[in-house]
N, C-alpha and C positions, 0 to 999 in steps of 0.2 A: 413133431407136428402130427395132429390127429388125422387119421385116414378118413376121407369122406367117400361115401359110396355114390356112384353115379345116380342121377335122377332117373326114376322109373320112366320107361317109355310110355307115352300116352297112346292108347288105341285110337284109330281113326274114328271120329264121331259119325254115328249113324243112328238115326231114330232117337229114342229116348235113352238117356243116360242110365247106367245100371242103377237099379233101386228107385227110379222115378217113373211112376206110371202116368199115363195121360190123365187119369182121374185125380191123382195127387197134385199134379202140376196145375190142373184146372182149379182145384179147390184152393190152392195157395194163391193163385193169381186173382181169384174172386174176392180176396180181401183187399185188393187195391181199388179204391174208388176212382171212377173215371167220369169225365164229362161225356155227354151224349150229343152227337151231331147227326145231321142228315146230309149225306154226300149226294149231289145230283149232277147230272150231265144230260145233254140233249144228243140223242143218236140221230144223225142226219138221215134224210131219206135216201134210200138206195138208188132210186130213179127220180130225177127232178120232175118227171111227168106223172109219177105214181103217187101213192099215198104219202102223207107227210111223215117226217121222222117222229120219234117217240122220246118222251122224257123218261129217264131212268133214275131211280133213287134207292139208297140203302142207308140203314142206320149203322153208325160206327161208334165204337167206344175207344178205339185205338187211333186217336188223332192228337197231334201235338205241334207246337211251335218248334221250328228247327233253328232259324236264324233271323236276326233283326236286319242285317245288312249283307246281302239282299234279304227282303222279307220272304221266308220260306216256311212252309208247313209240310207235315207228313201224315198220310193216312195209310193204314194197313188193310189190305183187301185180300180176301180168301182167293188163292190162285184158282183161275178158271171160273170165277163168279162172273155174272153178267157185267158188273161194274169194272172188274179187272179186264175183261175182254174189250169193253168199250173204251176204257182209257188207254189201252194198248194201241187203239186205232185213231182216236182223236184226243187231243191234249187239253181241252178246255173243260173245266168242272167248277162246281161251287160247293160251299159248305155253309149250312145254317146251324148255329149253335142253339140247341133246343132249350126252351124254358121249361120249368116244372109243369106248366099248363099244357105242354105239348107231348105228354106221355103217350097219348093215343096215336100220335103220328110216329113216334119211335117204334111202338109195337107193330103198327101197320107195315112199316117198311123193313122190319126185321123178320117178317114171316118167311119161313122156308117153303119152297115149292109153290110160290105164287105164280099165277098164270100171266098177269098183265100189269105192268106198272101204270099204264094209262088209267086203269080203274082206280088205282091207289091215289092218284093225283086229283081225281074228279072233284072232291069237296074239300081239298086242302088249299087255303088261300095263299097265293104266291104271285110274285112278279118274275119276269124273265130278266136275268142278269144282263147288263149292257155289254160286259166284256166277254162273257162265256156263253150267253144264250141259254144257260141252265136255269131251272127253277130256283128262286131264292125265296124262302118262306117268310110270309108276314108273321109277325109276333115272335121272331127269333131274337135271342139276346144279342147276337152278332152275326154278320154274314161276310163271307170272303169269296172272291172269285179267283180262280187259279189257272195256271198253265203248267202242265207237267214239265219238269226239268230233268228228272231222273227216275228210273224204275229199278228197284233192287229186289231180286228174288231172295226170300228169307224163309226157308223151310216150306211150309204149305201156304205161305202168304207172299204177296208182293207189296213192298213198301213203295208208295208213290210219293215223291217229293215234288211239291208244286210251288212255283213262284206266285206270290199273292199279287194280283192285278188290281183288285179293289177290296177295300175293307170298310164296313159300316157298322155302326152301333145304333140300330133303330131304337125308338123309345118304347121298348118292351117292358112290361111290368113283371115282377116276380123274380125268383131265383133260378139257378140252373137246374136242369134235369141231370141226375147222376145215376150211375150204375154201380151197384155194390152187392156182393154175395148173390149174384144171379138175378137181381131185381132192380127195376127203376126206383129211384128214391129222390126225396127232396132234402135239401140241407135244412138243418135246424131241429 
């Protein structure tokens, strides 16, 4: 009977695997085309007598369907981002699947270091979701309103799994906005 050697012990994972740099990982993942969505939520007022709450939005390309029964979706948020902090406090949020004509909206809500979401929403047409109270964009290919079911820490991100409370397919024209090789793109 041949002698088998024991399996090598695996070192505890920490940071990047040996031989994989952040730049190499980013370059490899940029070859995966993704749909683009706007995730929104309404931050309630701190004081009912004070100024009103504020709408918050962020562009995301890490969004996916998780389950049909029950209907669940997942979005990946940078840990410590404003949206991550807000959804840790309040569970209701919405997603607008962006059309190719909404590239400017994706770019606007993806800006780093922006000062105020209130200004970003000023000339963006939307309605307030009936289940979430969050902005739901006019002209989106699809809209979903969600309630957080689970939050999972994954490296430097938080995976937020939400139960879909409403889903609509408005009569929007055009194809989806996609993200590929670091740029917004159209199909075709």
